[in-house]
Structure formats: structure tokens, C-alpha cells
Predicted model as a PDB file, atoms N, CA, C, CB and O in Angstrom, pLDDT in the B-factor column:
MODEL        1                                                                  
ATOM      1  N   MET A   1      15.904  16.851  14.138  1.00 81.00           N  
ATOM      2  CA  MET A   1      16.303  15.469  14.261  1.00 81.00           C  
ATOM      3  C   MET A   1      17.512  15.360  15.194  1.00 81.00           C  
ATOM      4  CB  MET A   1      16.620  14.873  12.878  1.00 81.00           C  
ATOM      5  O   MET A   1      18.387  14.512  15.023  1.00 81.00           O  
ATOM      6  N   ASP A   2      17.523  16.231  16.161  1.00 89.00           N  
ATOM      7  CA  ASP A   2      18.598  16.242  17.139  1.00 89.00           C  
ATOM      8  C   ASP A   2      18.133  15.647  18.453  1.00 89.00           C  
ATOM      9  CB  ASP A   2      19.113  17.659  17.354  1.00 89.00           C  
ATOM     10  O   ASP A   2      16.957  15.337  18.647  1.00 89.00           O  
ATOM     11  N   GLU A   3      19.095  15.500  19.345  1.00 93.00           N  
ATOM     12  CA  GLU A   3      18.802  15.000  20.677  1.00 93.00           C  
ATOM     13  C   GLU A   3      19.285  15.986  21.742  1.00 93.00           C  
ATOM     14  CB  GLU A   3      19.450  13.625  20.885  1.00 93.00           C  
ATOM     15  O   GLU A   3      18.711  16.066  22.828  1.00 93.00           O  
ATOM     16  N   ASP A   4      20.330  16.726  21.428  1.00 95.00           N  
ATOM     17  CA  ASP A   4      20.930  17.667  22.368  1.00 95.00           C  
ATOM     18  C   ASP A   4      20.430  19.075  22.064  1.00 95.00           C  
ATOM     19  CB  ASP A   4      22.480  17.608  22.300  1.00 95.00           C  
ATOM     20  O   ASP A   4      20.751  19.623  21.009  1.00 95.00           O  
ATOM     21  N   PRO A   5      19.650  19.674  22.968  1.00 95.00           N  
ATOM     22  CA  PRO A   5      19.082  20.994  22.679  1.00 95.00           C  
ATOM     23  C   PRO A   5      20.127  22.084  22.489  1.00 95.00           C  
ATOM     24  CB  PRO A   5      18.157  21.394  23.781  1.00 95.00           C  
ATOM     25  O   PRO A   5      19.914  22.999  21.695  1.00 95.00           O  
ATOM     26  N   LEU A   6      21.237  22.013  23.188  1.00 96.00           N  
ATOM     27  CA  LEU A   6      22.268  23.043  23.045  1.00 96.00           C  
ATOM     28  C   LEU A   6      22.934  22.971  21.674  1.00 96.00           C  
ATOM     29  CB  LEU A   6      23.324  22.899  24.147  1.00 96.00           C  
ATOM     30  O   LEU A   6      23.153  24.000  21.034  1.00 96.00           O  
ATOM     31  N   LYS A   7      23.256  21.758  21.221  1.00 95.00           N  
ATOM     32  CA  LYS A   7      23.861  21.597  19.896  1.00 95.00           C  
ATOM     33  C   LYS A   7      22.868  22.002  18.809  1.00 95.00           C  
ATOM     34  CB  LYS A   7      24.326  20.137  19.683  1.00 95.00           C  
ATOM     35  O   LYS A   7      23.250  22.622  17.817  1.00 95.00           O  
ATOM     36  N   TRP A   8      21.603  21.654  18.993  1.00 94.00           N  
ATOM     37  CA  TRP A   8      20.564  21.986  18.025  1.00 94.00           C  
ATOM     38  C   TRP A   8      20.456  23.500  17.871  1.00 94.00           C  
ATOM     39  CB  TRP A   8      19.209  21.388  18.454  1.00 94.00           C  
ATOM     40  O   TRP A   8      20.459  24.013  16.752  1.00 94.00           O  
ATOM     41  N   LYS A   9      20.360  24.211  18.988  1.00 95.00           N  
ATOM     42  CA  LYS A   9      20.251  25.679  18.944  1.00 95.00           C  
ATOM     43  C   LYS A   9      21.509  26.314  18.372  1.00 95.00           C  
ATOM     44  CB  LYS A   9      19.982  26.238  20.343  1.00 95.00           C  
ATOM     45  O   LYS A   9      21.423  27.301  17.642  1.00 95.00           O  
ATOM     46  N   ALA A  10      22.677  25.765  18.691  1.00 96.00           N  
ATOM     47  CA  ALA A  10      23.933  26.292  18.146  1.00 96.00           C  
ATOM     48  C   ALA A  10      23.982  26.126  16.627  1.00 96.00           C  
ATOM     49  CB  ALA A  10      25.139  25.586  18.794  1.00 96.00           C  
ATOM     50  O   ALA A  10      24.443  27.020  15.917  1.00 96.00           O  
ATOM     51  N   ALA A  11      23.510  24.989  16.132  1.00 94.00           N  
ATOM     52  CA  ALA A  11      23.512  24.750  14.680  1.00 94.00           C  
ATOM     53  C   ALA A  11      22.561  25.716  13.964  1.00 94.00           C  
ATOM     54  CB  ALA A  11      23.110  23.288  14.374  1.00 94.00           C  
ATOM     55  O   ALA A  11      22.872  26.210  12.880  1.00 94.00           O  
ATOM     56  N   ILE A  12      21.415  25.978  14.568  1.00 95.00           N  
ATOM     57  CA  ILE A  12      20.468  26.925  13.981  1.00 95.00           C  
ATOM     58  C   ILE A  12      21.119  28.300  13.865  1.00 95.00           C  
ATOM     59  CB  ILE A  12      19.171  27.006  14.829  1.00 95.00           C  
ATOM     60  O   ILE A  12      21.017  28.964  12.834  1.00 95.00           O  
ATOM     61  N   LYS A  13      21.781  28.709  14.923  1.00 96.00           N  
ATOM     62  CA  LYS A  13      22.454  30.015  14.930  1.00 96.00           C  
ATOM     63  C   LYS A  13      23.597  30.036  13.916  1.00 96.00           C  
ATOM     64  CB  LYS A  13      22.990  30.343  16.344  1.00 96.00           C  
ATOM     65  O   LYS A  13      23.721  30.988  13.146  1.00 96.00           O  
ATOM     66  N   GLN A  14      24.426  29.002  13.910  1.00 97.00           N  
ATOM     67  CA  GLN A  14      25.568  28.927  13.011  1.00 97.00           C  
ATOM     68  C   GLN A  14      25.128  28.954  11.548  1.00 97.00           C  
ATOM     69  CB  GLN A  14      26.378  27.666  13.294  1.00 97.00           C  
ATOM     70  O   GLN A  14      25.745  29.623  10.720  1.00 97.00           O  
ATOM     71  N   ASP A  15      24.066  28.229  11.239  1.00 96.00           N  
ATOM     72  CA  ASP A  15      23.583  28.156   9.859  1.00 96.00           C  
ATOM     73  C   ASP A  15      22.693  29.339   9.478  1.00 96.00           C  
ATOM     74  CB  ASP A  15      22.822  26.865   9.652  1.00 96.00           C  
ATOM     75  O   ASP A  15      22.252  29.448   8.334  1.00 96.00           O  
ATOM     76  N   LYS A  16      22.432  30.225  10.444  1.00 96.00           N  
ATOM     77  CA  LYS A  16      21.623  31.427  10.220  1.00 96.00           C  
ATOM     78  C   LYS A  16      20.254  31.078   9.630  1.00 96.00           C  
ATOM     79  CB  LYS A  16      22.362  32.397   9.288  1.00 96.00           C  
ATOM     80  O   LYS A  16      19.798  31.700   8.670  1.00 96.00           O  
ATOM     81  N   LEU A  17      19.607  30.069  10.228  1.00 93.00           N  
ATOM     82  CA  LEU A  17      18.293  29.641   9.764  1.00 93.00           C  
ATOM     83  C   LEU A  17      17.246  30.608  10.303  1.00 93.00           C  
ATOM     84  CB  LEU A  17      17.986  28.179  10.210  1.00 93.00           C  
ATOM     85  O   LEU A  17      17.078  30.744  11.515  1.00 93.00           O  
ATOM     86  N   SER A  18      16.552  31.271   9.403  1.00 93.00           N  
ATOM     87  CA  SER A  18      15.637  32.341   9.807  1.00 93.00           C  
ATOM     88  C   SER A  18      14.186  31.866   9.962  1.00 93.00           C  
ATOM     89  CB  SER A  18      15.694  33.465   8.796  1.00 93.00           C  
ATOM     90  O   SER A  18      13.341  32.609  10.461  1.00 93.00           O  
ATOM     91  N   TRP A  19      13.902  30.653   9.542  1.00 90.00           N  
ATOM     92  CA  TRP A  19      12.533  30.156   9.645  1.00 90.00           C  
ATOM     93  C   TRP A  19      12.353  29.394  10.964  1.00 90.00           C  
ATOM     94  CB  TRP A  19      12.189  29.245   8.436  1.00 90.00           C  
ATOM     95  O   TRP A  19      13.327  29.013  11.614  1.00 90.00           O  
ATOM     96  N   THR A  20      11.118  29.187  11.333  1.00 92.00           N  
ATOM     97  CA  THR A  20      10.797  28.514  12.582  1.00 92.00           C  
ATOM     98  C   THR A  20      11.369  27.104  12.606  1.00 92.00           C  
ATOM     99  CB  THR A  20       9.289  28.475  12.791  1.00 92.00           C  
ATOM    100  O   THR A  20      11.214  26.348  11.647  1.00 92.00           O  
ATOM    101  N   GLN A  21      12.023  26.757  13.695  1.00 91.00           N  
ATOM    102  CA  GLN A  21      12.602  25.433  13.880  1.00 91.00           C  
ATOM    103  C   GLN A  21      11.821  24.705  14.967  1.00 91.00           C  
ATOM    104  CB  GLN A  21      14.113  25.526  14.245  1.00 91.00           C  
ATOM    105  O   GLN A  21      11.530  25.275  16.019  1.00 91.00           O  
ATOM    106  N   ILE A  22      11.489  23.460  14.712  1.00 88.00           N  
ATOM    107  CA  ILE A  22      10.744  22.657  15.677  1.00 88.00           C  
ATOM    108  C   ILE A  22      11.417  21.287  15.789  1.00 88.00           C  
ATOM    109  CB  ILE A  22       9.240  22.515  15.255  1.00 88.00           C  
ATOM    110  O   ILE A  22      11.797  20.690  14.782  1.00 88.00           O  
ATOM    111  N   SER A  23      11.557  20.803  17.007  1.00 90.00           N  
ATOM    112  CA  SER A  23      12.121  19.472  17.202  1.00 90.00           C  
ATOM    113  C   SER A  23      11.602  18.896  18.504  1.00 90.00           C  
ATOM    114  CB  SER A  23      13.666  19.514  17.201  1.00 90.00           C  
ATOM    115  O   SER A  23      11.440  19.616  19.489  1.00 90.00           O  
ATOM    116  N   ASN A  24      11.344  17.607  18.506  1.00 91.00           N  
ATOM    117  CA  ASN A  24      11.002  16.890  19.727  1.00 91.00           C  
ATOM    118  C   ASN A  24      12.263  16.405  20.433  1.00 91.00           C  
ATOM    119  CB  ASN A  24      10.076  15.706  19.415  1.00 91.00           C  
ATOM    120  O   ASN A  24      12.206  15.848  21.529  1.00 91.00           O  
ATOM    121  N   LEU A  25      13.405  16.631  19.779  1.00 94.00           N  
ATOM    122  CA  LEU A  25      14.703  16.216  20.301  1.00 94.00           C  
ATOM    123  C   LEU A  25      14.741  14.722  20.617  1.00 94.00           C  
ATOM    124  CB  LEU A  25      15.041  17.015  21.549  1.00 94.00           C  
ATOM    125  O   LEU A  25      15.261  14.292  21.646  1.00 94.00           O  
ATOM    126  N   LYS A  26      14.175  13.952  19.697  1.00 93.00           N  
ATOM    127  CA  LYS A  26      14.160  12.490  19.847  1.00 93.00           C  
ATOM    128  C   LYS A  26      14.883  11.795  18.697  1.00 93.00           C  
ATOM    129  CB  LYS A  26      12.720  11.983  19.931  1.00 93.00           C  
ATOM    130  O   LYS A  26      14.706  10.596  18.482  1.00 93.00           O  
ATOM    131  N   GLU A  27      15.689  12.541  17.968  1.00 91.00           N  
ATOM    132  CA  GLU A  27      16.401  12.016  16.804  1.00 91.00           C  
ATOM    133  C   GLU A  27      15.467  11.227  15.899  1.00 91.00           C  
ATOM    134  CB  GLU A  27      17.569  11.135  17.246  1.00 91.00           C  
ATOM    135  O   GLU A  27      14.355  11.677  15.623  1.00 91.00           O  
ATOM    136  N   MET A  28      15.891  10.077  15.440  1.00 89.00           N  
ATOM    137  CA  MET A  28      15.096   9.287  14.506  1.00 89.00           C  
ATOM    138  C   MET A  28      13.930   8.559  15.186  1.00 89.00           C  
ATOM    139  CB  MET A  28      15.984   8.283  13.809  1.00 89.00           C  
ATOM    140  O   MET A  28      13.143   7.882  14.524  1.00 89.00           O  
ATOM    141  N   LYS A  29      13.828   8.703  16.493  1.00 92.00           N  
ATOM    142  CA  LYS A  29      12.699   8.104  17.209  1.00 92.00           C  
ATOM    143  C   LYS A  29      11.523   9.082  17.294  1.00 92.00           C  
ATOM    144  CB  LYS A  29      13.133   7.669  18.623  1.00 92.00           C  
ATOM    145  O   LYS A  29      10.508   8.786  17.925  1.00 92.00           O  
ATOM    146  N   ASP A  30      11.664  10.225  16.667  1.00 92.00           N  
ATOM    147  CA  ASP A  30      10.608  11.232  16.652  1.00 92.00           C  
ATOM    148  C   ASP A  30       9.369  10.660  15.968  1.00 92.00           C  
ATOM    149  CB  ASP A  30      11.085  12.523  15.935  1.00 92.00           C  
ATOM    150  O   ASP A  30       9.486  10.073  14.893  1.00 92.00           O  
ATOM    151  N   PRO A  31       8.184  10.816  16.563  1.00 92.00           N  
ATOM    152  CA  PRO A  31       6.967  10.254  15.965  1.00 92.00           C  
ATOM    153  C   PRO A  31       6.689  10.751  14.549  1.00 92.00           C  
ATOM    154  CB  PRO A  31       5.790  10.574  16.835  1.00 92.00           C  
ATOM    155  O   PRO A  31       6.164  10.005  13.723  1.00 92.00           O  
ATOM    156  N   ILE A  32       7.031  11.983  14.271  1.00 89.00           N  
ATOM    157  CA  ILE A  32       6.802  12.527  12.925  1.00 89.00           C  
ATOM    158  C   ILE A  32       7.767  11.889  11.933  1.00 89.00           C  
ATOM    159  CB  ILE A  32       6.965  14.071  12.916  1.00 89.00           C  
ATOM    160  O   ILE A  32       7.376  11.564  10.813  1.00 89.00           O  
ATOM    161  N   ALA A  33       9.023  11.708  12.333  1.00 91.00           N  
ATOM    162  CA  ALA A  33       9.996  11.041  11.467  1.00 91.00           C  
ATOM    163  C   ALA A  33       9.534   9.626  11.144  1.00 91.00           C  
ATOM    164  CB  ALA A  33      11.388  11.011  12.131  1.00 91.00           C  
ATOM    165  O   ALA A  33       9.642   9.168  10.006  1.00 91.00           O  
ATOM    166  N   ILE A  34       9.028   8.954  12.141  1.00 94.00           N  
ATOM    167  CA  ILE A  34       8.535   7.587  11.940  1.00 94.00           C  
ATOM    168  C   ILE A  34       7.326   7.600  11.005  1.00 94.00           C  
ATOM    169  CB  ILE A  34       8.163   6.931  13.297  1.00 94.00           C  
ATOM    170  O   ILE A  34       7.233   6.777  10.095  1.00 94.00           O  
ATOM    171  N   GLN A  35       6.400   8.536  11.232  1.00 93.00           N  
ATOM    172  CA  GLN A  35       5.193   8.619  10.403  1.00 93.00           C  
ATOM    173  C   GLN A  35       5.517   8.842   8.937  1.00 93.00           C  
ATOM    174  CB  GLN A  35       4.295   9.733  10.899  1.00 93.00           C  
ATOM    175  O   GLN A  35       4.880   8.252   8.064  1.00 93.00           O  
ATOM    176  N   TYR A  36       6.511   9.696   8.654  1.00 90.00           N  
ATOM    177  CA  TYR A  36       6.843  10.015   7.268  1.00 90.00           C  
ATOM    178  C   TYR A  36       8.007   9.197   6.722  1.00 90.00           C  
ATOM    179  CB  TYR A  36       7.165  11.473   7.151  1.00 90.00           C  
ATOM    180  O   TYR A  36       8.472   9.459   5.612  1.00 90.00           O  
ATOM    181  N   GLY A  37       8.479   8.229   7.463  1.00 90.00           N  
ATOM    182  CA  GLY A  37       9.528   7.341   6.979  1.00 90.00           C  
ATOM    183  C   GLY A  37      10.876   8.012   6.812  1.00 90.00           C  
ATOM    184  O   GLY A  37      11.647   7.630   5.932  1.00 90.00           O  
ATOM    185  N   ILE A  38      11.176   8.997   7.630  1.00 91.00           N  
ATOM    186  CA  ILE A  38      12.460   9.692   7.531  1.00 91.00           C  
ATOM    187  C   ILE A  38      13.526   8.820   8.165  1.00 91.00           C  
ATOM    188  CB  ILE A  38      12.405  11.094   8.215  1.00 91.00           C  
ATOM    189  O   ILE A  38      13.451   8.473   9.344  1.00 91.00           O  
ATOM    190  N   THR A  39      14.512   8.477   7.365  1.00 89.00           N  
ATOM    191  CA  THR A  39      15.598   7.629   7.848  1.00 89.00           C  
ATOM    192  C   THR A  39      16.957   8.277   7.650  1.00 89.00           C  
ATOM    193  CB  THR A  39      15.564   6.289   7.146  1.00 89.00           C  
ATOM    194  O   THR A  39      17.977   7.709   8.038  1.00 89.00           O  
ATOM    195  N   GLN A  40      16.981   9.454   7.052  1.00 88.00           N  
ATOM    196  CA  GLN A  40      18.248  10.142   6.812  1.00 88.00           C  
ATOM    197  C   GLN A  40      18.029  11.642   6.832  1.00 88.00           C  
ATOM    198  CB  GLN A  40      18.868   9.705   5.468  1.00 88.00           C  
ATOM    199  O   GLN A  40      16.913  12.128   6.648  1.00 88.00           O  
ATOM    200  N   ILE A  41      19.111  12.363   7.058  1.00 86.00           N  
ATOM    201  CA  ILE A  41      19.088  13.814   7.027  1.00 86.00           C  
ATOM    202  C   ILE A  41      20.154  14.240   6.038  1.00 86.00           C  
ATOM    203  CB  ILE A  41      19.327  14.439   8.452  1.00 86.00           C  
ATOM    204  O   ILE A  41      21.276  13.743   6.135  1.00 86.00           O  
ATOM    205  N   PRO A  42      19.883  15.123   5.098  1.00 86.00           N  
ATOM    206  CA  PRO A  42      18.586  15.759   4.926  1.00 86.00           C  
ATOM    207  C   PRO A  42      17.590  14.871   4.192  1.00 86.00           C  
ATOM    208  CB  PRO A  42      18.750  17.055   4.183  1.00 86.00           C  
ATOM    209  O   PRO A  42      17.967  14.031   3.375  1.00 86.00           O  
ATOM    210  N   THR A  43      16.352  15.067   4.490  1.00 90.00           N  
ATOM    211  CA  THR A  43      15.233  14.487   3.761  1.00 90.00           C  
ATOM    212  C   THR A  43      14.374  15.648   3.307  1.00 90.00           C  
ATOM    213  CB  THR A  43      14.414  13.462   4.639  1.00 90.00           C  
ATOM    214  O   THR A  43      14.093  16.558   4.087  1.00 90.00           O  
ATOM    215  N   THR A  44      13.959  15.627   2.063  1.00 91.00           N  
ATOM    216  CA  THR A  44      13.129  16.717   1.547  1.00 91.00           C  
ATOM    217  C   THR A  44      11.810  16.167   1.039  1.00 91.00           C  
ATOM    218  CB  THR A  44      13.859  17.483   0.425  1.00 91.00           C  
ATOM    219  O   THR A  44      11.725  15.035   0.562  1.00 91.00           O  
ATOM    220  N   PHE A  45      10.788  16.992   1.152  1.00 93.00           N  
ATOM    221  CA  PHE A  45       9.481  16.666   0.614  1.00 93.00           C  
ATOM    222  C   PHE A  45       9.038  17.818  -0.256  1.00 93.00           C  
ATOM    223  CB  PHE A  45       8.451  16.382   1.741  1.00 93.00           C  
ATOM    224  O   PHE A  45       9.160  18.977   0.142  1.00 93.00           O  
ATOM    225  N   LEU A  46       8.528  17.524  -1.434  1.00 94.00           N  
ATOM    226  CA  LEU A  46       7.973  18.528  -2.324  1.00 94.00           C  
ATOM    227  C   LEU A  46       6.457  18.390  -2.273  1.00 94.00           C  
ATOM    228  CB  LEU A  46       8.519  18.370  -3.788  1.00 94.00           C  
ATOM    229  O   LEU A  46       5.910  17.316  -2.524  1.00 94.00           O  
ATOM    230  N   LEU A  47       5.790  19.485  -1.945  1.00 92.00           N  
ATOM    231  CA  LEU A  47       4.338  19.486  -1.802  1.00 92.00           C  
ATOM    232  C   LEU A  47       3.685  20.206  -2.962  1.00 92.00           C  
ATOM    233  CB  LEU A  47       3.927  20.132  -0.485  1.00 92.00           C  
ATOM    234  O   LEU A  47       4.239  21.170  -3.491  1.00 92.00           O  
ATOM    235  N   ASP A  48       2.505  19.743  -3.362  1.00 89.00           N  
ATOM    236  CA  ASP A  48       1.752  20.460  -4.390  1.00 89.00           C  
ATOM    237  C   ASP A  48       0.940  21.576  -3.725  1.00 89.00           C  
ATOM    238  CB  ASP A  48       0.817  19.486  -5.183  1.00 89.00           C  
ATOM    239  O   ASP A  48       1.036  21.785  -2.516  1.00 89.00           O  
ATOM    240  N   ALA A  49       0.155  22.276  -4.511  1.00 88.00           N  
ATOM    241  CA  ALA A  49      -0.615  23.420  -4.007  1.00 88.00           C  
ATOM    242  C   ALA A  49      -1.621  23.020  -2.931  1.00 88.00           C  
ATOM    243  CB  ALA A  49      -1.343  24.098  -5.152  1.00 88.00           C  
ATOM    244  O   ALA A  49      -2.059  23.861  -2.146  1.00 88.00           O  
ATOM    245  N   ASN A  50      -1.985  21.746  -2.892  1.00 93.00           N  
ATOM    246  CA  ASN A  50      -2.940  21.257  -1.894  1.00 93.00           C  
ATOM    247  C   ASN A  50      -2.264  20.684  -0.654  1.00 93.00           C  
ATOM    248  CB  ASN A  50      -3.828  20.206  -2.508  1.00 93.00           C  
ATOM    249  O   ASN A  50      -2.937  20.195   0.254  1.00 93.00           O  
ATOM    250  N   GLY A  51      -0.942  20.745  -0.614  1.00 92.00           N  
ATOM    251  CA  GLY A  51      -0.209  20.222   0.528  1.00 92.00           C  
ATOM    252  C   GLY A  51       0.069  18.735   0.466  1.00 92.00           C  
ATOM    253  O   GLY A  51       0.551  18.157   1.440  1.00 92.00           O  
ATOM    254  N   LYS A  52      -0.226  18.101  -0.664  1.00 94.00           N  
ATOM    255  CA  LYS A  52       0.028  16.672  -0.839  1.00 94.00           C  
ATOM    256  C   LYS A  52       1.496  16.457  -1.202  1.00 94.00           C  
ATOM    257  CB  LYS A  52      -0.901  16.072  -1.934  1.00 94.00           C  
ATOM    258  O   LYS A  52       2.047  17.178  -2.035  1.00 94.00           O  
ATOM    259  N   ILE A  53       2.120  15.474  -0.581  1.00 94.00           N  
ATOM    260  CA  ILE A  53       3.504  15.141  -0.914  1.00 94.00           C  
ATOM    261  C   ILE A  53       3.520  14.510  -2.294  1.00 94.00           C  
ATOM    262  CB  ILE A  53       4.137  14.183   0.150  1.00 94.00           C  
ATOM    263  O   ILE A  53       2.895  13.474  -2.520  1.00 94.00           O  
ATOM    264  N   VAL A  54       4.246  15.147  -3.226  1.00 94.00           N  
ATOM    265  CA  VAL A  54       4.309  14.621  -4.594  1.00 94.00           C  
ATOM    266  C   VAL A  54       5.671  14.023  -4.925  1.00 94.00           C  
ATOM    267  CB  VAL A  54       3.983  15.719  -5.587  1.00 94.00           C  
ATOM    268  O   VAL A  54       5.807  13.293  -5.907  1.00 94.00           O  
ATOM    269  N   ALA A  55       6.677  14.328  -4.112  1.00 95.00           N  
ATOM    270  CA  ALA A  55       8.006  13.759  -4.340  1.00 95.00           C  
ATOM    271  C   ALA A  55       8.820  13.919  -3.060  1.00 95.00           C  
ATOM    272  CB  ALA A  55       8.724  14.448  -5.557  1.00 95.00           C  
ATOM    273  O   ALA A  55       8.533  14.772  -2.219  1.00 95.00           O  
ATOM    274  N   SER A  56       9.827  13.090  -2.939  1.00 94.00           N  
ATOM    275  CA  SER A  56      10.720  13.227  -1.792  1.00 94.00           C  
ATOM    276  C   SER A  56      12.149  12.932  -2.209  1.00 94.00           C  
ATOM    277  CB  SER A  56      10.290  12.292  -0.649  1.00 94.00           C  
ATOM    278  O   SER A  56      12.412  12.181  -3.148  1.00 94.00           O  
ATOM    279  N   ASP A  57      13.045  13.543  -1.486  1.00 93.00           N  
ATOM    280  CA  ASP A  57      14.489  13.339  -1.642  1.00 93.00           C  
ATOM    281  C   ASP A  57      15.011  13.601  -3.056  1.00 93.00           C  
ATOM    282  CB  ASP A  57      14.835  11.940  -1.247  1.00 93.00           C  
ATOM    283  O   ASP A  57      15.958  12.952  -3.500  1.00 93.00           O  
ATOM    284  N   LEU A  58      14.397  14.543  -3.755  1.00 94.00           N  
ATOM    285  CA  LEU A  58      14.914  14.941  -5.059  1.00 94.00           C  
ATOM    286  C   LEU A  58      16.069  15.915  -4.848  1.00 94.00           C  
ATOM    287  CB  LEU A  58      13.794  15.582  -5.939  1.00 94.00           C  
ATOM    288  O   LEU A  58      16.083  16.655  -3.864  1.00 94.00           O  
ATOM    289  N   ARG A  59      17.019  15.921  -5.748  1.00 93.00           N  
ATOM    290  CA  ARG A  59      18.157  16.815  -5.670  1.00 93.00           C  
ATOM    291  C   ARG A  59      18.416  17.429  -7.049  1.00 93.00           C  
ATOM    292  CB  ARG A  59      19.410  16.066  -5.153  1.00 93.00           C  
ATOM    293  O   ARG A  59      18.071  16.860  -8.084  1.00 93.00           O  
ATOM    294  N   ASP A  60      19.016  18.574  -7.021  1.00 93.00           N  
ATOM    295  CA  ASP A  60      19.549  19.240  -8.202  1.00 93.00           C  
ATOM    296  C   ASP A  60      18.566  19.272  -9.379  1.00 93.00           C  
ATOM    297  CB  ASP A  60      20.818  18.559  -8.628  1.00 93.00           C  
ATOM    298  O   ASP A  60      17.465  19.807  -9.254  1.00 93.00           O  
ATOM    299  N   ASP A  61      18.964  18.702 -10.515  1.00 95.00           N  
ATOM    300  CA  ASP A  61      18.154  18.798 -11.738  1.00 95.00           C  
ATOM    301  C   ASP A  61      16.798  18.115 -11.604  1.00 95.00           C  
ATOM    302  CB  ASP A  61      18.906  18.192 -12.903  1.00 95.00           C  
ATOM    303  O   ASP A  61      15.808  18.593 -12.158  1.00 95.00           O  
ATOM    304  N   GLU A  62      16.743  17.009 -10.878  1.00 95.00           N  
ATOM    305  CA  GLU A  62      15.458  16.328 -10.670  1.00 95.00           C  
ATOM    306  C   GLU A  62      14.488  17.222  -9.898  1.00 95.00           C  
ATOM    307  CB  GLU A  62      15.667  14.997  -9.915  1.00 95.00           C  
ATOM    308  O   GLU A  62      13.305  17.302 -10.227  1.00 95.00           O  
ATOM    309  N   LEU A  63      15.000  17.886  -8.880  1.00 94.00           N  
ATOM    310  CA  LEU A  63      14.165  18.789  -8.081  1.00 94.00           C  
ATOM    311  C   LEU A  63      13.696  19.968  -8.919  1.00 94.00           C  
ATOM    312  CB  LEU A  63      14.934  19.292  -6.847  1.00 94.00           C  
ATOM    313  O   LEU A  63      12.520  20.327  -8.882  1.00 94.00           O  
ATOM    314  N   LYS A  64      14.601  20.565  -9.666  1.00 94.00           N  
ATOM    315  CA  LYS A  64      14.234  21.698 -10.522  1.00 94.00           C  
ATOM    316  C   LYS A  64      13.174  21.297 -11.545  1.00 94.00           C  
ATOM    317  CB  LYS A  64      15.474  22.248 -11.242  1.00 94.00           C  
ATOM    318  O   LYS A  64      12.210  22.030 -11.765  1.00 94.00           O  
ATOM    319  N   ALA A  65      13.352  20.142 -12.162  1.00 95.00           N  
ATOM    320  CA  ALA A  65      12.398  19.675 -13.172  1.00 95.00           C  
ATOM    321  C   ALA A  65      11.014  19.450 -12.571  1.00 95.00           C  
ATOM    322  CB  ALA A  65      12.899  18.384 -13.818  1.00 95.00           C  
ATOM    323  O   ALA A  65      10.006  19.805 -13.182  1.00 95.00           O  
ATOM    324  N   GLU A  66      10.962  18.860 -11.374  1.00 93.00           N  
ATOM    325  CA  GLU A  66       9.685  18.583 -10.731  1.00 93.00           C  
ATOM    326  C   GLU A  66       8.981  19.890 -10.334  1.00 93.00           C  
ATOM    327  CB  GLU A  66       9.894  17.689  -9.494  1.00 93.00           C  
ATOM    328  O   GLU A  66       7.764  20.011 -10.478  1.00 93.00           O  
ATOM    329  N   ILE A  67       9.737  20.845  -9.846  1.00 93.00           N  
ATOM    330  CA  ILE A  67       9.164  22.142  -9.485  1.00 93.00           C  
ATOM    331  C   ILE A  67       8.609  22.829 -10.726  1.00 93.00           C  
ATOM    332  CB  ILE A  67      10.220  23.040  -8.798  1.00 93.00           C  
ATOM    333  O   ILE A  67       7.499  23.361 -10.694  1.00 93.00           O  
ATOM    334  N   LYS A  68       9.367  22.824 -11.817  1.00 94.00           N  
ATOM    335  CA  LYS A  68       8.893  23.418 -13.069  1.00 94.00           C  
ATOM    336  C   LYS A  68       7.597  22.751 -13.537  1.00 94.00           C  
ATOM    337  CB  LYS A  68       9.973  23.299 -14.160  1.00 94.00           C  
ATOM    338  O   LYS A  68       6.665  23.425 -13.974  1.00 94.00           O  
ATOM    339  N   GLU A  69       7.552  21.441 -13.442  1.00 92.00           N  
ATOM    340  CA  GLU A  69       6.354  20.714 -13.855  1.00 92.00           C  
ATOM    341  C   GLU A  69       5.151  21.116 -12.998  1.00 92.00           C  
ATOM    342  CB  GLU A  69       6.591  19.197 -13.763  1.00 92.00           C  
ATOM    343  O   GLU A  69       4.063  21.353 -13.522  1.00 92.00           O  
ATOM    344  N   LEU A  70       5.347  21.189 -11.694  1.00 90.00           N  
ATOM    345  CA  LEU A  70       4.258  21.580 -10.793  1.00 90.00           C  
ATOM    346  C   LEU A  70       3.778  22.998 -11.053  1.00 90.00           C  
ATOM    347  CB  LEU A  70       4.703  21.454  -9.352  1.00 90.00           C  
ATOM    348  O   LEU A  70       2.596  23.306 -10.902  1.00 90.00           O  
ATOM    349  N   LEU A  71       4.713  23.856 -11.447  1.00 91.00           N  
ATOM    350  CA  LEU A  71       4.355  25.253 -11.723  1.00 91.00           C  
ATOM    351  C   LEU A  71       3.887  25.471 -13.164  1.00 91.00           C  
ATOM    352  CB  LEU A  71       5.543  26.154 -11.436  1.00 91.00           C  
ATOM    353  O   LEU A  71       3.455  26.567 -13.523  1.00 91.00           O  
ATOM    354  N   GLY A  72       3.975  24.422 -13.983  1.00 91.00           N  
ATOM    355  CA  GLY A  72       3.565  24.541 -15.375  1.00 91.00           C  
ATOM    356  C   GLY A  72       4.548  25.313 -16.242  1.00 91.00           C  
ATOM    357  O   GLY A  72       4.170  25.921 -17.243  1.00 91.00           O  
ATOM    358  N   ILE A  73       5.817  25.280 -15.842  1.00 91.00           N  
ATOM    359  CA  ILE A  73       6.865  25.988 -16.582  1.00 91.00           C  
ATOM    360  C   ILE A  73       7.554  25.003 -17.521  1.00 91.00           C  
ATOM    361  CB  ILE A  73       7.900  26.645 -15.610  1.00 91.00           C  
ATOM    362  O   ILE A  73       7.885  23.884 -17.129  1.00 91.00           O  
ATOM    363  N   LYS A  74       7.765  25.430 -18.759  1.00 79.00           N  
ATOM    364  CA  LYS A  74       8.444  24.560 -19.739  1.00 79.00           C  
ATOM    365  C   LYS A  74       9.898  24.900 -19.871  1.00 79.00           C  
ATOM    366  CB  LYS A  74       7.782  24.661 -21.097  1.00 79.00           C  
ATOM    367  O   LYS A  74      10.611  24.267 -20.650  1.00 79.00           O  
TER     368      LYS A  74                                                      
ENDMDL                                                                          
END                                                                             
């Protein structure tokens, strides 16, 4: 969700992000951001085993509870 490629790459390095990073460098005008209604960073999506979005923007205890429920953990 960046616009400046140099700042984006520097942040990836600084944060030691080891997973693949992808950006159109169009900030909030990115077509994917628009498609999924992303209006803030960070935005999170929780997916079920079929890849369906089952929750978004959960934090802390709410996120843990939803993950436990999806995994069938009591």
C-alpha cells in the first residue's frame, strides 16, 4: 500500500519480512485494495480452509477466539 518503491523496499528490509511482498505502488488507489474495501493499514483478513474470507480486522483476543473456532479448538 505504498507509492514510493524505495521506501517500500527499505521498510521490508527494516522489518525483516521474509515472505513474498507484492505492491502495485498505487497506495489506496490499488485495484485490489478497492476490490476488498481496504481503507486502512493494517487490514487483516482471516480465511477458512477453502480460502473464503470469514473475518476481517480482528485483533488480539477476538482474533485468537476466531482462529480457535475455525480450528475446532475449545
